[in-house]
C-alpha positions in Angstrom: -0.6 -38.6 42.2 1.8 -36.6 40.2 0.1 -36.1 36.7 2.9 -34.0 35.7 5.1 -36.5 36.2 3.5 -40.0 35.6 1.5 -38.3 32.4 3.9 -36.0 30.9 7.3 -36.8 31.7 8.0 -33.8 33.9 10.8 -34.4 36.3 10.0 -33.7 40.2 10.3 -30.1 41.1 8.2 -26.5 41.0 4.3 -27.4 40.7 2.5 -26.3 39.1 5.5 -26.1 36.0 6.0 -22.7 33.8 4.5 -22.9 30.6 7.1 -23.6 28.8 8.3 -26.7 31.1 4.2 -27.9 30.9 4.5 -27.9 27.4 7.9 -29.6 27.0 9.2 -26.8 25.1 12.7 -25.0 25.3 12.8 -22.0 27.6 11.3 -19.2 26.1 11.0 -20.9 22.9 9.6 -17.8 20.3 8.3 -20.3 17.4 4.4 -20.2 17.6 4.1 -23.1 15.5 6.3 -25.6 17.7 4.6 -24.3 20.8 1.0 -24.9 18.9 2.5 -28.7 17.8 3.7 -29.8 21.4 0.5 -28.8 22.7 -1.6 -30.9 20.3 0.8 -34.1 20.9 0.4 -33.4 24.6 -3.5 -32.8 24.6 -3.7 -35.9 22.6 -1.8 -37.9 25.1 -3.8 -36.5 27.9 -7.1 -37.1 26.7 -6.5 -41.0 26.7 -7.0 -40.0 30.5 -10.4 -38.4 30.1 -12.6 -41.5 31.2 -12.0 -43.5 34.2 -10.5 -42.8 37.5 -8.4 -40.0 36.5 -11.4 -38.1 34.3 -11.3 -34.6 36.4 -7.5 -34.9 36.7 -7.6 -35.0 32.8 -9.8 -32.4 32.7 -8.0 -30.1 34.7 -4.5 -30.6 33.0 -5.9 -30.1 29.5 -7.0 -26.8 30.4 -4.0 -26.0 31.9 -2.2 -27.2 28.8 -4.8 -24.3 26.8 -4.0 -21.7 29.2 -0.2 -22.4 28.8 -0.6 -22.4 25.0 -2.7 -19.3 24.4 -0.5 -17.3 26.6 2.7 -18.6 24.6 1.2 -17.6 21.2 0.0 -14.4 22.2 2.9 -12.0 21.4 2.0 -9.2 23.9 1.2 -11.8 26.9 3.9 -14.0 26.1 6.6 -11.1 26.4 4.7 -10.2 29.8 5.2 -13.7 30.8 9.0 -14.0 29.7 9.6 -11.0 31.7 7.9 -12.2 35.0 10.0 -15.3 34.3 13.4 -13.0 34.5 13.7 -12.6 30.7 15.2 -9.5 29.1 15.0 -7.9 25.9 16.8 -5.5 24.3 15.0 -1.8 23.6 15.2 -1.8 20.2 12.0 0.4 19.2 12.0 3.4 16.6 11.5 7.1 17.4 7.7 5.9 17.9 8.3 3.3 20.2 8.0 0.5 17.4 9.9 -2.4 16.0 12.3 -1.0 12.9 11.6 -3.2 9.8 14.7 -4.4 9.7 14.6 -5.8 13.1 11.1 -7.4 12.3 12.7 -9.2 9.8 15.8 -10.2 11.9 13.4 -11.4 14.6 11.5 -13.5 11.8 14.4 -15.0 10.8 14.6 -13.9 7.5 18.0 -11.8 7.6 20.9 -11.7 10.2 22.1 -9.0 12.5 25.0 -8.8 9.7 22.6 -8.4 6.7 20.8 -6.0 8.2 23.8 -3.9 8.9 24.4 -4.1 5.0 21.1 -3.3 4.6 21.3 -0.1 6.6 24.7 1.1 4.9 23.1 0.0 1.4 20.4 2.2 1.6 22.0 5.3 2.7 24.6 4.7 -0.1 21.6 5.0 -2.6 19.1 7.0 -1.1 16.6 4.4 -0.5 14.5 3.2 1.6 15.5 0.2 4.1 12.1 -1.7 2.7 13.5 -1.0 -0.9 16.8 -1.7 -0.1 16.2 -5.0 1.8 14.3 -6.3 -1.8 16.9 -4.8 -4.3 19.5 -6.8 -2.2 17.5 -9.7 -2.9 17.2 -10.8 0.9 13.5 -11.4 0.9 11.0 -10.7 -1.3 8.5 -7.5 -1.9 5.7 -9.0 -0.3 7.9 -9.9 3.1 9.0 -6.7 3.2 5.6 -5.1 3.0 3.9 -7.5 5.4 7.3 -6.7 8.1 6.7 -2.5 7.2 2.7 -3.3 8.0 3.9 -4.4 11.1 6.1 -1.8 12.0 3.4 0.8 11.1 0.5 -0.9 12.9 -0.7 -1.3 10.1 -3.4 -4.6 8.2 -1.5 -5.8 5.0 -3.5 -7.1 1.9 -3.1 -8.9 -0.9 -4.7 -7.1 -3.6 -5.4 -9.6 -5.9 -7.7 -11.0 -3.5 -9.5 -7.5 -2.8 -12.2 -6.2 -5.0 -12.6 -2.2 -4.3 -15.5 -0.4 -5.1 -16.4 1.6 -7.8 -17.9 4.8 -6.3 -14.5 4.6 -4.1 -12.8 4.5 -7.5 -14.6 7.1 -8.8 -14.0 9.4 -6.2 -10.3 9.5 -6.8 -8.8 10.8 -9.4 -6.1 8.6 -11.8 -3.2 11.6 -11.5 -3.8 11.2 -7.6 -3.8 7.9 -7.0 -0.2 7.5 -9.2 1.1 10.5 -7.8 0.9 8.9 -4.1 0.7 4.9 -5.5 -2.3 4.5 -3.5 -5.7 2.8 -4.3 -9.2 3.3 -2.6 -11.2 0.0 -1.7 -14.1 0.9 0.0 -15.3 2.3 3.4 -15.6 0.1 6.0 -16.7 0.7 9.3 -17.1 4.6 8.5 -13.5 4.7 7.2 -11.6 4.8 4.1 -9.4 1.9 3.7 -6.8 2.8 1.4 -4.3 0.5 0.0 -0.5 2.4 0.6 2.7 1.3 -0.3 3.9 3.4 2.9 2.7 5.4 5.6 0.2 7.6 3.6 1.3 11.9 4.3 -1.1 13.7 6.7 -1.8 15.9 3.5 -3.1 12.9 1.7 -5.2 11.9 4.6 -6.9 15.1 4.7 -7.8 15.3 1.2 -9.0 11.5 1.3 -11.4 12.9 4.1 -12.8 15.6 2.7 -13.5 13.3 -0.4 -15.4 10.6 0.7 -16.3 12.3 4.6 -14.8 9.8 6.7 -11.5 9.0 8.0 -9.0 7.2 6.4 -7.3 3.6 7.4 -4.2 2.8 5.6 -3.5 -0.8 4.4 -0.1 -2.0 3.4 0.3 -3.8 -0.1 3.3 -4.1 -2.0 4.1 -1.3 -4.7 4.0 -4.0 -7.9 0.6 -5.1 -6.9 -0.6 -1.7 -6.5 0.8 -0.6 -9.6 -1.0 -3.1 -11.5 -4.0 -2.6 -9.8 -4.4 1.2 -10.7 -3.2 0.3 -14.6 -6.3 -2.2 -14.4 -8.8 0.0 -12.9 -7.6 3.1 -14.0 -7.0 2.4 -17.5 -8.4 4.6 -20.4 -12.4 5.2 -20.2 -12.8 2.9 -17.2 -13.4 5.5 -14.4 -15.6 8.4 -14.4 -13.3 10.3 -12.5 -14.2 13.0 -10.0 -12.9 16.5 -9.4 -9.1 16.5 -9.8 -8.4 19.3 -6.4 -10.2 19.6 -3.5 -9.4 23.1 -2.0 -8.4 23.2 1.9 -8.7 25.9 4.0 -6.6 26.0 7.2 -9.3 26.0 9.0 -10.0 22.2 8.4 -11.5 22.7 4.9 -14.7 22.4 2.9 -15.1 20.6 -0.3 -16.2 23.2 -2.9 -19.1 22.3 -5.2 -18.3 21.1 -8.8 -19.6 17.9 -9.5 -17.8 15.8 -12.1 -15.4 17.3 -14.3 -14.2 17.1 -18.4 -11.2 15.5 -19.1 -9.5 18.6 -21.5 -10.7 21.0 -18.1 -7.7 19.8 -15.9 -4.8 21.8 -15.6 -1.9 20.9 -17.4 0.3 19.7 -14.5 -2.7 17.8 -12.7 -2.4 15.5 -15.9 -0.5 12.3 -15.7 2.3 11.5 -17.3 0.7 9.6 -20.6 -2.2 12.3 -20.6 0.5 15.2 -20.8 2.3 13.4 -23.7 -1.2 13.2 -25.7 -1.7 17.0 -25.3 1.8 17.9 -26.3 0.7 16.0 -29.2 -2.2 17.4 -29.9 -1.0 20.8 -29.5 2.0 20.2 -32.2 -0.8 18.9 -34.5 -3.2 21.6 -33.8 0.2 24.3 -35.1 0.9 22.2 -38.1 -2.4 22.5 -39.1 -2.7 26.6 -38.6 0.3 26.4 -41.1 -0.9 23.7 -43.4 -4.5 24.6 -44.1 -4.3 28.2 -45.2 -1.7 27.2 -47.3 -3.0 24.7 -49.2 -4.7 26.9 -51.6 -1.3 28.2 -52.6 -0.2 24.6 -53.3 -3.3 23.3 -55.4 -3.1 26.4 -57.5 -0.2 25.0 -59.3 -2.2 22.1 -59.9 -5.7 23.8 -61.0 -5.0 27.0 -62.0 -8.7 27.6 -62.1 -8.2 28.5 -58.3 -6.8 31.8 -60.0 -10.0 33.2 -61.4 -11.5 33.0 -57.6 -9.1 35.7 -55.4 -10.8 35.0 -52.4 -9.4 31.2 -52.8 -6.0 31.9 -54.4 -4.8 34.6 -51.6 -6.1 32.3 -48.6 -2.7 31.5 -47.6 -2.4 35.1 -46.3 -4.5 33.7 -43.8 -1.1 31.9 -41.8 -0.2 35.6 -40.5 -3.4 35.3 -38.9 -3.7 31.6 -37.5 0.0 30.7 -36.8 0.0 33.3 -34.4 -2.9 33.0 -32.6 -2.8 28.9 -32.8 1.0 29.0 -31.4 -0.2 31.6 -28.4 -3.7 29.4 -27.5 -1.2 26.5 -27.3 1.4 27.3 -25.5 -0.3 30.0 -23.0 -3.5 27.8 -22.7 -3.5 24.2 -24.0 -0.3 23.4 -22.5 -0.8 25.5 -19.1 
């Protein structure tokens, strides 16, 4: 008995039929959900013959259906199988042999070929990355764009709402570093530091993190908004006992200099975050104001308290302004703000 014809309704022809014909899918179907749906329907039908005189044929056909479904839902195996059937694929790969982000979105049906060209032109005119351009044009949301970029780079996409970074990892990286590079250290997994990034991290950043943790880095991607929100949450003022801001790296591979923890005032002005810089500027201005006000205070008060004139030291204390002002201005501008 021809079980392909009798049970699956496949017309006479090549036996065994190819995977697409066996699963009753259109040739070169690319939607894995449709392939799985066809498989489930046929699997349920063939199982009705699992008992009785055709039990052996039923089991063989069930195995054949399962193998076909597994092949066509595995992207790499499916590509090889399709090519064996004569399908030709356009070689739209980037300089690293990877499918570019916009082609990923086209392949997934999120944008059309015409929209791809529009995004490229928009990104070039605005000086944006293609990921930011496609989001700004409202063709896809930030999550979809990040997932497409993750596929291009060969990284894993993560939803930071489902991830809980370890305090030990957060403490090892100062706030100014995570804000400057838009990263979030998560934890060490399988002797690799998991770091959430918005894009492929630079080699210098990976090297610094490797020196801090003593293990290689494995980047994962998240949306810029999710990373910024996580930084604001986990690096809120007073929330972290941050590590030393700088790691010295030599040309020979580098070693971490001893230092342990550093208090915030010991940071160089250039290493501070924008909020910290503004706070230090405000304090510097306050110091210079008090360097003028305090020595001049007796001069003002003696108009209200004439008895102060009986004490020459107090009455003439305002002359100290010629010492306190230059010294304070020099210290603030040359030390505190440097």
